[in-house]
C-alpha positions as CSV (number, residue, x, y, z in Angstrom):
1,M,18.1,-4.6,-77.1
2,L,17.9,-1.8,-74.8
3,T,17.0,-2.6,-71.4
4,K,16.4,0.3,-68.4
5,R,19.3,-1.5,-66.8
6,D,21.4,-0.9,-69.3
7,L,20.5,3.0,-69.9
8,L,20.9,3.8,-66.2
9,R,24.2,2.0,-66.3
10,S,25.2,3.5,-69.3
11,T,24.0,6.9,-69.2
12,A,26.1,7.6,-65.4
13,A,29.5,6.4,-67.1
14,I,29.8,6.8,-70.8
15,A,32.6,5.8,-72.6
16,A,34.5,8.6,-74.0
17,S,36.9,7.0,-76.7
18,A,39.5,8.4,-78.1
19,V,38.3,10.8,-81.0
20,I,40.6,13.2,-82.8
21,A,39.5,17.3,-81.5
22,R,37.6,19.2,-83.7
23,P,36.5,22.6,-83.6
24,S,34.3,22.9,-81.1
25,L,30.5,23.4,-82.2
26,L,29.9,25.0,-78.7
27,M,32.9,27.4,-78.9
28,A,32.0,27.7,-83.0
29,Q,28.9,28.7,-82.3
30,S,29.1,31.4,-79.6
31,H,27.5,28.9,-77.3
32,P,28.2,29.4,-73.3
33,G,31.6,28.4,-72.0
34,I,33.0,25.1,-70.9
35,I,31.9,25.7,-67.1
36,E,28.1,27.0,-68.4
37,A,27.7,24.3,-70.5
38,K,28.9,21.8,-67.9
39,D,26.2,23.4,-65.5
40,I,23.4,23.2,-68.4
41,A,24.7,19.4,-69.4
42,E,24.4,18.0,-65.7
43,E,20.9,19.6,-65.4
44,G,19.9,18.7,-69.0
45,F,20.9,15.0,-67.9
46,I,18.4,15.0,-65.3
47,Y,15.5,17.0,-66.9
48,G,15.9,14.5,-69.9
49,L,16.8,10.9,-68.0
50,P,12.7,10.1,-67.7
51,L,12.1,11.5,-70.9
52,V,14.8,9.0,-72.8
53,M,13.9,6.2,-70.5
54,I,10.1,6.8,-71.5
55,Y,11.2,7.4,-75.4
56,A,13.1,4.0,-75.0
57,V,10.3,2.0,-73.6
58,M,8.0,3.2,-76.4
59,Q,10.4,2.1,-79.1
60,E,10.6,-1.6,-77.3
61,F,6.7,-1.6,-77.5
62,A,5.5,0.1,-80.0
63,V,8.3,0.8,-83.1
64,D,10.6,-1.5,-82.9
65,K,9.0,-5.3,-84.0
66,N,12.2,-7.1,-83.3
67,S,12.9,-5.4,-80.2
68,G,12.4,-8.6,-78.1
69,Q,9.6,-6.4,-76.1
70,F,7.2,-5.3,-78.5
71,K,4.0,-5.3,-77.8
72,A,1.5,-3.8,-80.1
73,P,1.4,-0.8,-83.2
74,F,0.3,2.4,-82.0
75,N,-3.4,2.4,-81.2
76,E,-3.7,-1.1,-80.9
77,I,-3.9,-3.3,-77.9
78,N,-1.9,-5.5,-76.2
79,N,-3.0,-8.2,-73.4
80,M,-0.6,-10.1,-71.5
81,H,-1.9,-13.3,-70.9
82,H,0.6,-13.8,-68.1
83,V,2.3,-12.0,-65.5
84,A,5.3,-10.2,-66.0
85,S,8.3,-13.1,-65.5
86,P,12.6,-13.0,-65.5
87,A,12.0,-13.0,-69.4
88,D,10.5,-9.5,-69.0
89,T,13.9,-6.8,-69.2
90,A,11.8,-3.7,-70.9
91,V,10.8,-2.0,-67.4
92,I,12.7,-2.1,-64.2
93,T,10.8,-3.2,-60.9
94,P,8.5,-5.2,-63.2
95,N,4.9,-5.7,-61.5
96,S,4.1,-9.9,-61.4
97,D,0.5,-9.1,-59.6
98,T,-1.3,-8.5,-62.3
99,P,-1.1,-9.1,-65.9
100,Y,-0.9,-6.2,-68.6
101,S,-2.6,-4.7,-70.8
102,F,-0.7,-1.7,-73.2
103,I,-2.1,0.9,-75.4
104,W,0.3,3.6,-76.7
105,L,-1.6,6.2,-77.8
106,D,-1.1,8.4,-80.8
107,L,-2.9,11.5,-80.3
108,R,-1.8,13.4,-83.3
109,A,-4.4,12.9,-85.8
110,E,-7.6,12.6,-83.5
111,P,-8.5,11.8,-79.8
112,M,-8.8,8.3,-78.3
113,V,-11.4,6.6,-76.9
114,I,-11.1,4.3,-74.2
115,S,-13.5,1.7,-73.6
116,V,-13.8,-0.7,-70.0
117,P,-16.0,-3.6,-69.1
118,V,-18.0,-4.1,-66.0
119,I,-15.5,-5.6,-63.6
120,E,-16.6,-7.6,-60.6
121,K,-16.6,-5.6,-57.3
122,D,-14.2,-7.7,-55.4
123,R,-11.1,-7.8,-58.4
124,Y,-8.6,-4.5,-58.3
125,Y,-8.1,-3.1,-61.9
126,S,-6.7,0.2,-63.2
127,V,-5.9,2.2,-66.5
128,Q,-3.2,4.4,-65.6
129,L,-2.2,7.2,-68.2
130,I,1.2,7.9,-68.5
131,D,2.4,10.7,-70.9
132,C,6.2,11.4,-72.2
133,N,6.7,13.8,-69.6
134,T,6.6,10.5,-67.3
135,Y,3.5,12.4,-65.5
136,N,0.4,10.2,-64.5
137,Y,-2.4,12.2,-65.6
138,G,-5.3,10.2,-64.7
139,Y,-6.9,6.8,-63.7
140,I,-9.4,4.6,-64.4
141,G,-10.6,1.9,-62.7
142,T,-11.6,0.1,-59.3
143,R,-10.9,3.0,-57.1
144,A,-10.8,6.1,-59.3
145,T,-14.1,5.5,-61.6
146,G,-15.5,2.0,-59.8
147,T,-16.5,-0.9,-61.6
148,E,-19.0,-0.3,-64.1
149,P,-18.3,-0.2,-67.8
150,G,-17.9,3.1,-69.8
151,D,-16.3,4.7,-72.4
152,Y,-13.4,7.5,-71.3
153,L,-11.5,10.2,-74.0
154,V,-7.7,10.6,-73.7
155,V,-6.7,13.7,-75.8
156,G,-3.8,15.5,-77.0
157,P,-1.9,18.8,-75.7
158,D,-3.8,20.6,-78.3
159,W,-7.4,19.6,-77.9
160,K,-10.2,21.7,-77.2
161,G,-13.3,20.2,-78.4
162,E,-16.2,19.6,-76.7
163,T,-17.6,16.0,-74.5
164,P,-18.9,14.0,-77.0
165,S,-21.9,12.4,-76.0
166,G,-21.8,9.2,-74.1
167,I,-17.8,9.7,-72.4
168,K,-17.5,9.3,-69.2
169,K,-14.3,11.6,-68.8
170,V,-11.7,13.7,-70.6
171,F,-7.7,12.8,-69.9
172,Q,-5.6,15.1,-71.7
173,S,-1.9,14.2,-71.9
174,T,0.9,16.6,-72.4
175,T,2.4,14.8,-74.9
176,P,0.9,13.5,-78.6
177,F,2.1,10.1,-77.7
178,T,0.9,8.6,-74.4
179,L,0.9,5.2,-72.5
180,A,-2.5,3.4,-70.7
181,L,-1.1,0.5,-69.2
182,I,-4.1,-1.4,-67.6
183,R,-3.4,-3.9,-64.6
184,T,-5.8,-6.9,-63.6
185,Q,-5.7,-8.4,-60.7
186,L,-5.1,-12.1,-60.8
187,F,-6.0,-14.4,-57.6
188,N,-4.3,-17.2,-58.6
189,P,-2.8,-19.1,-61.8
190,D,-6.1,-20.9,-62.5
191,D,-8.0,-17.4,-62.6
192,M,-5.9,-16.2,-65.6
193,P,-9.2,-17.6,-68.2
194,N,-11.4,-15.3,-66.1
195,V,-8.5,-12.6,-66.5
196,E,-8.6,-13.2,-70.4
197,K,-12.4,-12.6,-70.1
198,I,-11.8,-9.1,-68.9
199,Q,-9.2,-8.2,-71.2
200,A,-11.0,-8.8,-74.1
201,G,-13.4,-6.5,-72.8
202,Y,-10.9,-3.5,-72.6
203,K,-10.9,-1.4,-76.1
204,A,-9.5,1.7,-77.8
205,Q,-10.9,3.4,-81.0
206,P,-10.3,6.4,-82.6
207,L,-13.1,9.0,-81.7
208,S,-14.4,9.2,-84.9
209,G,-14.6,5.4,-85.4
210,F,-16.5,5.5,-81.7
211,L,-19.1,8.7,-83.0
212,K,-19.0,6.8,-86.5
213,T,-17.7,10.0,-88.4
214,P,-15.2,9.9,-90.8
215,A,-11.9,10.1,-90.1
216,P,-9.7,13.1,-90.1
217,P,-6.1,13.0,-91.9
218,A,-3.4,10.4,-90.5
219,A,-0.8,12.4,-88.7
220,A,2.4,11.7,-90.8
221,T,4.6,8.9,-90.6
222,I,7.6,9.3,-88.6
223,E,11.2,8.1,-88.8
224,F,12.0,7.3,-85.0
225,L,15.8,7.3,-83.8
226,P,16.2,3.8,-83.1
227,A,16.6,3.5,-79.4
228,T,19.8,1.3,-79.0
229,T,22.2,0.6,-76.0
230,A,25.4,1.5,-78.0
231,G,23.8,4.6,-78.9
232,I,22.7,5.9,-75.6
233,K,26.0,5.1,-74.6
234,D,27.8,7.1,-77.2
235,N,25.0,10.0,-77.3
236,F,22.8,10.7,-74.5
237,F,21.7,13.5,-75.6
238,Q,21.0,13.4,-79.3
239,Y,18.2,10.7,-77.6
240,L,17.3,13.9,-75.9
241,D,16.7,15.4,-79.1
242,A,15.0,13.0,-80.3
243,A,12.8,12.8,-77.1
244,L,12.0,16.0,-76.8
245,Q,10.7,16.4,-80.7
246,F,7.2,15.1,-78.6
247,V,7.2,16.4,-75.7
248,P,5.6,20.2,-76.2
249,E,7.1,22.8,-74.2
250,T,5.5,23.8,-71.3
251,A,5.6,26.6,-68.5
252,R,7.3,24.9,-65.6
253,D,10.0,23.5,-68.3
254,K,10.2,26.7,-70.6
255,E,13.2,27.6,-68.9
256,I,15.5,24.4,-68.8
257,R,14.5,23.7,-72.7
258,A,15.8,27.4,-72.9
259,K,19.2,26.4,-71.2
260,L,19.3,23.1,-73.7
261,A,18.6,25.1,-76.5
262,R,22.1,27.6,-76.0
263,I,24.0,24.2,-75.9
264,G,22.3,22.7,-79.0
265,I,20.0,20.5,-77.1
266,G,16.2,20.2,-78.2
267,P,13.5,19.1,-80.9
268,G,14.7,19.3,-84.7
269,K,18.7,19.6,-83.2
270,T,20.9,16.8,-84.0
271,F,23.3,17.1,-80.8
272,D,26.6,15.4,-81.6
273,F,29.0,14.2,-79.3
274,K,31.5,13.3,-81.3
275,E,31.7,16.5,-82.5
276,L,32.9,18.1,-79.4
277,S,36.6,19.1,-78.2
278,L,38.1,16.9,-76.2
279,E,37.6,19.6,-73.3
280,H,34.1,20.2,-73.6
281,K,33.6,16.0,-73.9
282,A,35.5,15.7,-70.6
283,E,33.2,18.2,-69.2
284,I,30.0,16.9,-70.5
285,L,30.9,13.5,-69.2
286,V,31.4,14.9,-65.6
287,A,28.3,17.0,-66.1
288,M,26.4,13.4,-66.7
289,K,28.0,11.9,-64.1
290,Q,27.1,14.4,-61.6
291,G,23.6,14.5,-62.8
292,N,23.3,10.7,-62.1
293,D,25.2,11.1,-58.8
294,K,22.4,13.8,-57.5
295,V,19.7,11.6,-58.9
296,D,21.1,8.6,-56.7
297,K,21.4,11.0,-53.6
298,W,17.7,12.1,-53.9
299,L,16.5,8.2,-54.1
300,A,18.7,7.3,-51.2
301,S,17.1,10.4,-49.3
302,G,14.1,11.5,-50.6
303,N,12.3,9.2,-48.5
304,K,11.6,8.2,-44.9
305,D,13.4,5.3,-43.7
306,I,10.9,3.3,-41.6
307,N,12.4,0.1,-40.7
308,G,14.9,0.1,-43.3
309,W,12.5,0.1,-45.6
310,N,12.2,3.5,-47.8
311,V,8.7,5.1,-48.0
312,G,7.6,7.9,-50.0
313,S,5.4,9.3,-52.7
314,F,7.1,10.1,-55.7
315,F,4.9,9.4,-59.1
316,G,2.4,11.7,-60.0
317,D,1.0,14.6,-62.2
318,E,2.9,17.9,-63.5
319,A,1.4,19.6,-60.7
320,F,2.7,16.9,-58.3
321,Y,6.5,17.4,-59.5
322,N,5.8,21.0,-60.5
323,G,9.3,21.3,-62.2
324,D,10.9,19.3,-59.4
325,W,13.3,17.7,-62.0
326,V,15.7,16.1,-59.8
327,M,12.4,14.1,-57.6
328,R,10.8,13.1,-61.3
329,A,14.3,11.7,-62.7
330,G,14.6,9.6,-59.2
331,A,10.9,8.5,-59.4
332,A,11.8,7.2,-63.1
333,K,15.0,5.3,-62.2
334,G,13.6,4.0,-59.0
335,G,10.5,2.2,-61.1
336,L,9.9,3.6,-64.5
337,L,6.0,3.6,-64.5
338,G,4.9,4.0,-61.1
339,N,1.2,4.8,-59.7
340,D,0.2,7.8,-57.5
341,A,0.3,6.9,-53.9
342,V,-3.7,6.7,-53.4
343,E,-3.3,4.5,-56.1
344,A,-0.5,2.1,-55.0
345,M,2.4,2.8,-52.4
346,Y,5.9,0.6,-52.9
347,P,7.8,0.5,-49.9
348,Y,11.2,-0.4,-50.9
349,T,14.5,-1.8,-49.9
350,R,17.9,-3.0,-50.4
351,T,18.9,-3.4,-46.3
352,D,17.5,-5.5,-43.3
353,A,16.3,-4.0,-40.4
354,A,19.9,-3.0,-38.8
355,G,20.8,-1.1,-42.3
356,A,23.0,-3.9,-43.8
357,P,23.0,-4.6,-47.4
358,L,20.4,-7.5,-47.9
359,D,22.6,-10.2,-49.5
360,G,21.6,-13.4,-50.3
361,S,24.8,-15.3,-51.0
362,K,25.7,-14.2,-47.1
363,H,22.3,-14.6,-45.4
364,N,19.0,-15.7,-44.9
365,Y,16.1,-13.6,-43.7
366,T,12.8,-13.7,-42.4
367,L,10.0,-10.7,-42.4
368,T,7.1,-11.4,-40.3
369,F,4.1,-9.2,-40.2
370,P,2.7,-9.5,-36.2
371,A,-0.8,-10.7,-35.9
372,G,-3.4,-8.4,-37.2
373,Q,-0.6,-6.3,-38.5
374,L,-0.9,-6.7,-42.5
375,P,-0.5,-4.5,-45.0
376,P,-3.6,-2.6,-44.7
377,V,-4.7,-2.1,-48.0
378,N,-8.8,-1.8,-50.4
379,A,-7.5,-3.8,-52.7
380,F,-4.4,-6.0,-52.0
381,W,-0.7,-6.4,-51.2
382,S,2.3,-8.0,-52.0
383,V,6.3,-8.4,-51.7
384,T,8.2,-8.8,-54.7
385,M,12.1,-10.3,-55.1
386,Y,14.4,-8.5,-57.7
387,D,18.1,-9.3,-58.1
388,G,19.6,-6.0,-56.1
389,K,22.0,-5.0,-59.4
390,S,19.4,-5.3,-62.3
391,Q,16.2,-4.9,-60.2
392,L,14.8,-7.5,-62.6
393,L,13.1,-10.5,-61.1
394,V,15.1,-13.5,-60.0
395,K,14.8,-17.2,-61.8
396,N,14.5,-20.1,-59.2
397,P,13.4,-23.2,-59.0
398,I,9.5,-23.0,-57.9
399,N,9.1,-19.9,-60.1
400,R,7.8,-17.6,-57.6
401,Y,8.6,-13.9,-57.5
402,L,6.4,-12.4,-54.9
403,I,4.3,-13.1,-52.0
404,N,0.8,-11.5,-52.0
405,S,-2.0,-11.7,-50.2
406,P,-4.6,-13.6,-52.4
407,M,-1.8,-16.7,-51.5
408,L,-2.9,-16.1,-47.4
409,P,-4.9,-18.9,-47.6
410,E,-2.3,-21.5,-48.8
411,M,0.4,-19.7,-46.0
412,K,1.2,-20.7,-42.4
413,K,1.0,-18.6,-39.9
414,D,3.0,-18.3,-36.8
415,A,1.8,-19.7,-33.3
416,D,1.4,-16.2,-31.9
417,G,-0.9,-15.5,-35.5
418,S,1.8,-13.5,-36.9
419,L,2.9,-14.1,-40.7
420,T,6.9,-15.1,-41.4
421,L,8.1,-14.8,-44.9
422,Y,11.1,-16.8,-45.7
423,L,13.4,-14.4,-47.7
424,Q,16.7,-16.7,-49.0
425,K,18.2,-18.5,-52.1
426,D,17.8,-22.1,-51.1
427,S,14.5,-23.5,-49.4
428,P,13.5,-23.5,-45.8
429,G,12.5,-27.0,-45.8
430,A,9.1,-28.5,-47.0
431,D,7.2,-27.5,-44.0
432,K,8.1,-23.6,-44.5
433,E,8.4,-23.3,-48.4
434,S,4.4,-22.1,-48.7
435,N,6.0,-18.7,-47.4
436,W,9.2,-19.2,-49.3
437,L,10.1,-15.9,-51.1
438,P,13.4,-17.1,-53.0
439,A,16.1,-14.6,-53.2
440,P,18.9,-14.3,-55.9
441,D,22.6,-15.1,-54.7
442,D,23.8,-12.0,-54.9
443,K,22.5,-8.3,-53.3
444,I,18.6,-8.1,-52.9
445,Y,16.2,-5.7,-53.8
446,L,12.5,-6.2,-52.4
447,V,9.5,-3.8,-53.5
448,M,6.3,-3.8,-51.3
449,R,3.1,-3.1,-53.0
450,L,-0.1,-1.8,-51.4
451,Y,-2.7,-1.2,-54.4
452,W,-5.4,1.4,-53.5
453,P,-4.1,2.2,-49.6
454,K,-6.7,2.5,-47.0
455,T,-6.4,6.1,-46.3
456,E,-8.4,5.6,-42.9
457,A,-6.1,4.2,-39.5
458,P,-3.8,2.0,-39.8
459,S,-2.7,3.3,-42.6
460,I,0.3,3.8,-44.8
461,L,-0.7,7.2,-46.0
462,P,0.4,10.1,-45.6
463,A,3.5,8.3,-46.9
464,G,6.1,8.4,-44.3
465,E,4.0,9.4,-42.1
466,G,1.1,7.0,-41.7
467,T,-0.2,5.0,-38.9
468,W,0.9,1.6,-40.2
469,Q,4.5,0.6,-40.8
470,P,6.5,-1.8,-42.6
471,P,8.2,-4.7,-40.3
472,G,11.9,-4.4,-40.3
473,I,14.0,-7.7,-42.3
474,T,16.0,-9.7,-40.3
475,V,18.7,-12.0,-40.2
476,A,17.3,-15.2,-39.8
477,E,18.4,-17.3,-36.6
């Protein structure tokens, strides 16, 4: 089973098995020389990493019923009646605040209508629309459209029809396959039956079904290239070939797509790493390593460091990225399927306030919000604990993976009104356990989520420049 963790590890350090050198396809077809090919491959790795990542997610969620992460076939909704746990490994840094509903849409034959029920005003929900470029191209939900019921049309890149009667808004994807990712706030474990009732009101149907008109001919059946860890290790660019079949060229990526075509990469092509000469193999591997290093460097410096937390905004639509492939790759690697800043902010850290790496095997830590300085949000906030190596949730004796604002009534405030969270692998004691966020016996990765952050002061917005700042993590005395 492919996980994004495996993918990120493997693509950066692909094992080059010793293969008898054959005449290079690059040379035989009068392609660029080795150095130019290496430069193109580096740029292509950066451009293609998010595309391969989300292609693999689509494989696991909607195509491969034996993936262990399968949700539902295309155009069918899957409602999760639980929040993410350590068993959920398809997407790194999974959100454990809101039960998910998933709809992978196939828009090739006709548009799809997503319908939402009425939601009570104090419950946050959102429908995030993400295409196979990893662009967030639209939102339905508490912030974006309110809590009233409604029907919304999602169309593919070539659709040019009129807005049908009864449709509140039209969202256009840049790709024919696209994900509708629905988050519904869970107030506490006893609230799950209420969430399930709401989820039962989420609907997805073809436009012809909505209009009660004859359906158009079905789209052709696709034999998707199975996404496997071994396959991606051996031939990343073959998976990029596969992904690019479902990513139509746009004005912004025309140049990089043309470069990739010069080294035999693109829709309908089959880049075969094994066919390259040993020289070319070595250069391609170096190119991918250098590309991955550039992405990591961006991740480390693309945000503002505030008290040890990385604060920035790096999810958005096509115009937001504007062809910045390093930024797009960094966003995908930092947390695939993340929200726009206006929908949610994600301060994250691997270090304490002094800059030392967070390590649960060496220290206990505290995170204290001063009185009156909890994260300023219109919806709710959380702090989630992840394993620092895998960026997945951490198994622990109390099955607690986060602390969030709905838990505040059960938590203990300090004498001065501040709120202290205890971040450590062992219980801080019965009197403090309500404020305990269990840590791994290893490296720590923490993510703060601010859903629908306030825009008036105090606010974390604009990202990295706001008047509210996350407090630093300190080693417990």
